[in-house]
N, CA and C of each residue as an Amber inpcrd file, in Angstrom:
protein
   183
 -18.8250000  -4.7180000   1.1560000 -17.5280000  -4.5780000   0.5310000
 -17.4350000  -5.5090000  -0.6690000 -16.6800000  -5.0880000  -1.6280000
 -16.5180000  -5.8950000  -2.8240000 -15.3710000  -6.8840000  -2.6420000
 -15.3060000  -7.8300000  -3.5710000 -14.2590000  -8.8440000  -3.5340000
 -12.8790000  -8.2120000  -3.6330000 -12.7700000  -7.1560000  -4.4180000
 -11.4810000  -6.4770000  -4.5970000 -10.9870000  -5.8940000  -3.2800000
 -11.8820000  -5.3000000  -2.5070000 -11.4820000  -4.7320000  -1.2200000
 -11.0890000  -5.8180000  -0.2260000 -11.7710000  -6.9760000  -0.2680000
 -11.3800000  -8.0970000   0.5930000  -9.9830000  -8.6010000   0.2330000
  -9.6880000  -8.6620000  -1.0480000  -8.3700000  -9.1270000  -1.4710000
  -7.2800000  -8.1300000  -1.0730000  -7.5640000  -6.8540000  -1.1850000
  -6.6050000  -5.8320000  -0.7620000  -6.3800000  -5.9270000   0.7400000
  -7.4540000  -6.0990000   1.4990000  -7.3240000  -6.2320000   2.9480000
  -6.5340000  -7.4790000   3.3210000  -6.7430000  -8.5730000   2.6080000
  -6.0020000  -9.8060000   2.8730000  -4.5170000  -9.6280000   2.5780000
  -4.2050000  -8.9510000   1.4830000  -2.8120000  -8.7090000   1.1160000
  -2.1220000  -7.8110000   2.1380000  -2.7840000  -6.7450000   2.5310000
  -2.2200000  -5.8320000   3.5300000  -2.0260000  -6.5460000   4.8600000
  -3.0050000  -7.3420000   5.2710000  -2.9070000  -8.0720000   6.5330000
  -1.7600000  -9.0660000   6.5070000  -1.5520000  -9.7340000   5.3850000
  -0.4440000 -10.6910000   5.2830000   0.8980000  -9.9890000   5.4260000
   1.0520000  -8.8690000   4.7500000   2.3180000  -8.1380000   4.8200000
   2.5700000  -7.6170000   6.2290000   1.5700000  -7.0110000   6.8380000
   1.7510000  -6.4460000   8.1730000   2.0300000  -7.5380000   9.2020000
   1.3440000  -8.6730000   9.1190000   1.5820000  -9.7360000  10.0960000
   2.9790000 -10.3330000   9.9350000   3.4730000 -10.4500000   8.7050000
   4.8390000 -10.9450000   8.5040000   5.8570000  -9.9540000   9.0480000
   5.6240000  -8.6680000   8.8270000   6.5370000  -7.6440000   9.3370000
   6.5580000  -7.6450000  10.8590000   5.4060000  -7.7300000  11.4890000
   5.3540000  -7.7440000  12.9550000   6.0650000  -8.9770000  13.5020000
   5.8410000 -10.1300000  12.8840000   6.5000000 -11.3550000  13.3320000
   8.0120000 -11.2450000  13.1700000   8.4770000 -10.6710000  12.0700000
   9.9130000 -10.5030000  11.8400000  10.5280000  -9.5500000  12.8540000
   9.8350000  -8.4750000  13.1660000  10.3380000  -7.5150000  14.1490000
  10.4390000  -8.1690000  15.5230000   9.4330000  -8.9390000  15.8960000
   9.4830000  -9.6130000  17.1890000  10.6560000 -10.5830000  17.2730000
  10.8630000 -11.3550000  16.2260000  11.9780000 -12.3150000  16.2300000
  13.3220000 -11.6130000  16.2070000  13.4510000 -10.5200000  15.4590000
  14.7220000  -9.8030000  15.3650000  15.1160000  -9.1850000  16.7010000
  14.1310000  -8.8050000  17.4780000  14.4100000  -8.2020000  18.7840000
  14.5280000  -9.2380000  19.8880000  14.4820000 -10.4990000  19.5320000
  14.6560000 -11.5520000  20.5230000  13.4240000 -11.8320000  21.3490000
  12.2880000 -11.3720000  20.8950000  11.0450000 -11.6150000  21.6220000
  10.4160000 -12.8750000  21.0490000  10.4680000 -13.9470000  21.8090000
   9.8960000 -15.2170000  21.3670000   8.6600000 -15.4880000  22.2070000
   7.5570000 -15.0410000  21.7110000   6.3000000 -15.2340000  22.4330000
   5.3240000 -16.0070000  21.5630000   4.1010000 -16.0430000  21.9940000
   3.0580000 -16.8050000  21.3010000   2.8620000 -16.3440000  19.8670000
   2.9800000 -15.0440000  19.6170000   2.7220000 -14.5140000  18.2760000
   3.8540000 -14.8010000  17.3050000   5.0920000 -14.8760000  17.8050000
   6.2160000 -15.0300000  16.8900000   6.6600000 -16.4810000  16.7170000
   6.2970000 -17.3650000  17.6160000   6.7710000 -18.7430000  17.5390000
   5.7210000 -19.7220000  17.0360000   4.5000000 -19.5360000  17.4080000
   3.4620000 -20.5180000  17.1540000   2.6870000 -20.1520000  15.8840000
   2.3560000 -21.1410000  15.0790000   1.5860000 -20.8620000  13.8650000
   0.1590000 -20.4180000  14.1920000  -0.3660000 -20.8830000  15.3230000
  -1.6950000 -20.4220000  15.7530000  -1.6580000 -18.9380000  16.0980000
  -0.5930000 -18.5130000  16.7360000  -0.4360000 -17.0930000  17.0580000
  -0.3220000 -16.2460000  15.8110000   0.3690000 -16.7650000  14.8090000
   0.4820000 -16.0390000  13.5380000  -0.8800000 -15.9180000  12.8710000
  -1.6630000 -16.9960000  12.9060000  -2.9970000 -16.9490000  12.3040000
  -3.8980000 -15.9710000  13.0460000  -3.8030000 -15.9580000  14.3680000
  -4.6130000 -15.0190000  15.1530000  -4.2190000 -13.5790000  14.8410000
  -2.9260000 -13.3210000  14.7400000  -2.4500000 -11.9820000  14.4000000
  -2.9600000 -11.5660000  13.0210000  -2.9010000 -12.4790000  12.0550000
  -3.3870000 -12.2020000  10.7070000  -4.8830000 -11.8910000  10.7140000
  -5.6650000 -12.6810000  11.4370000  -7.1110000 -12.4690000  11.4650000
  -7.4880000 -11.1410000  12.1110000  -6.7720000 -10.7580000  13.1570000
  -7.0460000  -9.4720000  13.8100000  -6.7360000  -8.3210000  12.8580000
  -5.5930000  -8.3950000  12.1880000  -5.2240000  -7.3270000  11.2610000
  -6.1820000  -7.3020000  10.0710000  -6.5950000  -8.4790000   9.5810000
  -7.5510000  -8.5490000   8.4750000  -8.8860000  -7.9160000   8.8720000
  -9.3490000  -8.2170000  10.0890000 -10.6130000  -7.6440000  10.5570000
 -10.5160000  -6.1250000  10.6720000  -9.3790000  -5.6350000  11.1670000
  -9.2060000  -4.1860000  11.2650000  -9.1700000  -3.5250000   9.8880000
  -8.5150000  -4.1680000   8.9340000  -8.4930000  -3.6280000   7.5620000
  -9.8920000  -3.6040000   6.9630000 -10.6560000  -4.6670000   7.1710000
 -12.0180000  -4.7100000   6.6440000 -12.8850000  -3.6200000   7.2610000
 -12.7420000  -3.4300000   8.5680000 -13.5080000  -2.3680000   9.2230000
 -13.1040000  -0.9970000   8.7040000 -11.8120000  -0.8170000   8.4660000
 -11.3320000   0.4520000   7.9320000 -11.9210000   0.7120000   6.5500000
 -11.8760000  -0.2990000   5.6590000 -12.4220000  -0.1230000   4.3190000
 -13.9360000   0.0860000   4.3530000 -14.6150000  -0.5910000   5.2580000
 -16.0630000  -0.4220000   5.3690000 -16.3920000   1.0010000   5.8330000
 -15.6300000   1.4840000   6.8030000 -15.8480000   2.8340000   7.2950000
 -15.5700000   3.8650000   6.2150000 -14.5340000   3.6280000   5.4140000
 -14.2120000   4.5600000   4.3350000 -15.3050000   4.5810000   3.2640000
 -15.9010000   3.4160000   3.0030000 -16.9480000   3.3770000   1.9770000
 -18.2650000   3.9710000   2.4650000 -18.4650000   4.0230000   3.7920000
 -19.6750000   4.6100000   4.3440000 -19.6840000   6.1300000   4.2430000
 -18.5090000   6.7220000   4.1730000 -18.4220000   8.1880000   4.1330000
 -18.8330000   8.7370000   2.8030000
């Protein structure tokens, strides 16, 4: 993957992780992912890895 695709994946992962955290807090769900900064980082890394795999799979086709 190129640097541009990594940056796009990082941007998408940041937006999605913030949205998920906001939804959890708005619904009154205070768990590891919405309260702890470690949980936020783990959520971001999982989403980033999924985005990278998606872009890699798309480039293989």
